[in-house]
N, C-alpha and C positions, 0 to 999 in steps of 0.2 A: 085605177092604176095602183093605188095603194093596196087594194085587195089582191091584185095579181102578184105584187112583190111579196106580200105577206105569205101568199100560198107557195111561192117559189122558195122562200127561206125556210119553210117547215121541213122539206126533205133534207136541206143542207144541214139544219140543226140536228136532225135525227141521225144523219150520217156521221157528223162530228161526235155526237154523243156515243154512238155505237163504236166508233173508232177508239175513243178514249177508254171506253169500257173494255174493249179488246186488249189494248195495251196494258191496262191495269191488271187484267187477268193474267196476261203473259208475265208481268213482273211478279205477281203473287205466286204463280206456279213456279217461277224460277227460284224465288226465295224458299219455297217449301222444299223443292228438290235439293237446294244447297244445304238446307238445315238437315234433311235426312241423310245426305252424304256425309256431313260433318259428324252427326251422331253415330253413323255406322263406323267411321274411322276411329272415333273415340272408343267404341265398344271393342273393335278389333285390337286396338292398342292395349286396352285393359286386359283382355283375354290373353294376349301374348305375354304381357308383363307378369300376370299371375302364373302362367304356365312355367315361365322361367324361374320364378321364385320357388316353386314347388320342388325344383331340382336341388335347391340348396338350403331350403328352410322347411322346418316341420312345425306344425302347430301343436303346442303342448296342451295337456288336459285342462289347464287353467285359462286357455284362450289366448295366451301370449304366443307370438311367433318368434322362434329363436333359431339362429344358424347353428347347425350341428357340426361339431368338430370330430372328424373320423380318425384323427391321429391318435397315437397311443404313446404314453410315456415310456421311458426306458425302464430297465429292471430295477434301478435304484429307487424308483417311486414306491414299488411294492414293499420294500423293506423299511420304509420310513414309518415312524410312529407319530402320526399327526394327532393334534388335539381334536377329538371328534366333536363336531358341531353340525347341526342339521343343515346349515347353509353349505358347508363343505360337501356333505353327502349329496345334497340336491344338485349342486354344480357338477358333481362327478357324473351325473346322468347324461351329460351332453354328448356322449359317444355312442349312445344306443338309440336306434331308430325303430326298434321292434316292441317297445314297451306299450302295452295297451292302456286304455283309460282306467280310471279308478274303479268304475263299475265292473268292467270285464275282469280286472284283477281280482276283485272281491268274489265275483261269480266263479272264477276258476279255482280260487282257494276254497270256496264253499264246496264245489264239486269234489276237489281233492280230499276234503275232510269226510265226505260221504263214503269214500272208498274204504273197504275193510282195513282196519289198522293192522300193521304188521307187529307181532309180538317181538320179533328180533329188532326192528327199528326202534320200538319203544324201549327195549332193554339197552340198546346202544346209547340213547340219549340219557336214560336213567343212570347208567354206569358213568357216563361222562360228567353229568351234573354232580354226582356223589363222589367223584374222584378227588383225592387230595392233591393229585399231580396232573393237572390238565394240560401241561406243556412238557411232555417227557423227552423232548428233543428227538434226535435220530432222524431217520428217513421218513418222509411223508407216507410213502407206500407201505412201509412196515407198520407204522402207527395205525393208519386207517384200516388196514387189513387185519391187524391184531384185534382192534376193537370189534370189527365185524365178526371174526371167528370166535372171539370170546362170548359175545352175545348169542351167537347161533348155538354154541355148545350149551350155554346156560339154559336156553329155552328148549332145545330139542334133545339135550342129553348126550349128543355125540357130535363128531366133527362134520362140518358141512360137506367135506369131500365124500362122505359116505352116501350123500344124497345127489351127487352129480349124475346126470343121465349118461348112460353109456354111449348115446348118440353123439356126444361131444368129441369122442375119440376120432383120431385120424390115423392114417397109415404110419405116421411118424410119432404121434404123441398120444398119451393116455388122457382121459378126461381131466384128471388133476393137472397134468402138464399144460393142457390147452387153457384151462381156467387161469393158471398162474401166469402163462405167457400173455394172455389178453389183459389180465389185471395189471400187469406191469408195463403194458404197451412195449413189449420186448422186441421192437422192430429191428430187423436186420435184412441182409440181401439174400438170404437163403430161401429155398423153395418152401421150407417148413413154415416160415412166417406167412408167406403168401398162400399157403394151403388153408390157413384159418379163414373163416368167413369175413369178407371185407366189411360187411355191415357192422361188425363188432370190433374191428381193429382200430386202435387209436382212441377208443373210448374208455380205456382203463377199467376201473372197477365197475363202471356202468355197463360196459360191453360184456365183461366176463359174467357178471351176475345175471344180466338179461339173457345171455346165451344159455345159461344154466337153467333158465325158466324160473328164476327166483325173484324177478322184479320186472318193472316196465320202464323203458328208457324215456327220459324227458329231455327235449332239446332246449336251446336257449330261449326260444319264445315262450315255451311252457314254464321254464324256470323263472323268468322275470314277469310272468303274468300270474304267479301265485299257485302253481300246480305242485310244488314240492311238499312232501310230508316230512316232519321231523325224523331224523335218522336216515334220510336218503344219502347214498354215497355219491360223490362227485369226482369227475376228472375234468380238468380244464387245461387249456394251452394258451400260452402268452401270445403266440403268433399263429395265424391260420396256416401260413405256409409250412411251418414246422409240422403241424398236425397232418396236413395232406401228405407230406413226405413220409411221416411215420406210418400212415395207413398203407401206402404203396410199398414201403420197404426201403430202409436207408441205413447207412452206417451211423448209428447214433453217436458214437464217439467223435466223429468228424462233424456231425451236425450240431451236437450239443444243444438239443431242444430244451425249451423251458416249459415244463408242465407242473401240475400240482394235484395231489390227491387228498381229499378230506371228506368230512361228514357235515351235512346240512343240519343246523339246529333250529333256527327260526328266522322269519322275515323281520326286517326293520322298516317301520313306516313313518312318514312325516305327519304333520298336524292335519293334513287332508286325507290321511289314511292311504296314501299312495306308497307303493313299495319303493324304497330307495336303497335297499341293500339287504344283506342277511348275515346272521352270525354262523360261524362254523367251528368245528373241532378239528384241529390238526396237531402237529407236534410242537406248536408254538410259533411257527413262522408267520402266520397271518391271523391267528385266532384272537389276537389282542384287539382287533377292530372288525367291524362289519365289512364284507366285500361289497364292491360297487361294480356296475357294468363295465367300466373302462379298465378294470384290472386285467381282464383277459379277452381275447378275441374269440375263443372257442369254449363253449360250455356244454358239458354233458352230465346227466345225473340219472339215477335209477331209484324209483320208489319201490321199496321192498314189498313182497307179497307173501313172505314166509313167517 
């Protein structure tokens, strides 16, 4: 009898053992699934959070993440004479999202230096550095254009207008008139302004010189990544909206746009060799300090090839 009971209890024990193992397996599987679900949610949450941050924050070249301020100061800021410190210049970069890394900036500047040097550009810089009156006052357009014309005549022995291509002429204007209208961004509502190539309207000296085949236009990305050569001429606009209206044609007297014309002299770098601004030659309005990206919304330049 004892043997019979012992034999009957064996299947019962095996059934209980198998049942317990089954439930343990169910519990373990449940825990694993719960853990995977939790991890997936965490990963999804992290990705969403990072995606949102990228719309408002940009990682700087030093690895720090900073929120960029895309607002701009009013005109009074530009006329201030601040005490120049590297920290001030570095902080001023917070309005530009297109500045490349230190390496790319150095590479771009290296490539720019490989381009054939312009004798006229070199003479512009030489004349400016040797000048006893670096701030002659007057209108920025007249000063920058005068420096360009003087250097051109000294190098080539005649006026630049003699070398303007006849293809610049329109039914209304001579090549000289087209050059001067583009140089001054002489926007108006007439068909004459709109007859000029839109690609070069509003770019001031850069547009006029490039259209004449005397240089290559450089946009804001190229400017702030180190592609400018000393002696490059520049046209900038305080507000993008003004620039766009000038390009399309507008009554400038009613618009009262805020632009500036000057000559690029050299880049200014911080202790890590990153571009933080550049020195210019103008009539004295801003040449007392390096310009920084937040000074203007629209930047155009032309590297001379003459």
